[in-house]
C-alpha positions as CSV (number, residue, x, y, z in Angstrom):
1,M,0.1,0.1,0.2
2,H,1.1,3.1,-0.8
3,Y,0.7,6.1,1.9
4,R,1.0,10.1,2.6
5,V,2.4,11.3,5.9
6,E,1.0,14.9,6.3
7,F,1.9,17.0,9.1
8,L,-0.5,19.7,10.3
9,R,0.5,22.7,12.1
10,E,-2.9,22.5,13.6
11,P,-4.4,18.8,13.8
12,A,-8.0,20.0,13.6
13,E,-7.9,21.9,10.0
14,E,-7.1,19.4,7.4
15,A,-5.4,22.4,5.2
16,S,-2.8,23.0,7.6
17,V,-0.3,20.9,6.1
18,C,3.2,22.0,6.6
19,H,5.3,19.2,5.4
20,A,4.5,15.7,3.7
21,R,6.7,12.6,3.1
22,S,5.2,9.3,1.1
23,L,5.9,5.5,1.7
24,R,4.8,1.9,1.1
25,A,4.2,-0.5,3.6
26,D,2.2,-3.4,4.5
27,D,0.8,-2.3,7.7
28,I,-0.1,1.2,8.8
29,T,1.1,0.4,12.1
30,V,4.5,0.3,10.5
31,V,3.3,3.7,8.6
32,A,2.1,5.5,12.2
33,M,5.7,4.3,13.5
34,Q,7.6,5.8,11.0
35,A,6.1,9.0,11.4
36,M,6.4,9.4,14.9
37,A,10.3,8.8,14.2
38,W,9.8,11.9,11.7
39,S,7.8,13.8,13.9
40,G,11.0,15.3,15.6
41,R,11.9,17.3,12.7
42,A,8.7,18.3,11.4
43,R,7.9,19.9,14.9
44,S,11.3,21.3,15.1
45,I,11.3,22.9,11.4
46,F,8.1,23.4,10.9
47,G,5.9,23.5,13.8
48,A,3.7,20.5,13.4
49,G,1.0,19.9,15.8
50,G,0.5,16.3,14.5
51,F,-0.3,14.6,11.6
52,Q,-2.4,12.8,9.9
53,I,-1.9,9.6,7.2
54,R,-3.6,9.2,4.2
55,D,-4.1,6.1,2.1
56,L,-3.1,6.8,-1.6
57,D,-4.2,3.4,-2.8
58,Q,-7.8,4.7,-1.8
59,N,-8.0,8.2,-3.4
60,G,-6.4,9.3,-0.3
61,R,-9.0,8.7,2.3
62,I,-7.6,10.2,5.8
63,V,-6.8,6.8,7.9
64,A,-5.3,8.3,10.7
65,L,-5.0,11.6,12.8
66,E,-2.6,12.0,15.7
67,E,-1.9,15.6,17.7
68,F,1.2,15.9,19.7
69,D,0.5,15.9,23.2
70,E,3.9,15.1,24.4
71,P,7.8,15.8,23.6
72,S,9.3,14.8,20.6
73,P,10.4,10.7,20.8
74,S,14.2,10.2,20.7
75,I,15.1,7.3,18.9
76,H,18.3,5.5,19.9
């Protein structure tokens, strides 16, 4: 499946996309984990307050929405 992660300045506003990245994965959980890994950069550089995931194989339908309530995760 082909997905696009769209980072949002205002998670309640679908039109507030400030950065986007695409990837292919078989499992939406993998996509969500990758989005969290990318979130530190999106938060610090673009001021993202959350993200939504679109399934590009389903005409861009939004399949997940996440707000950042906690500090950026650190990847070790």
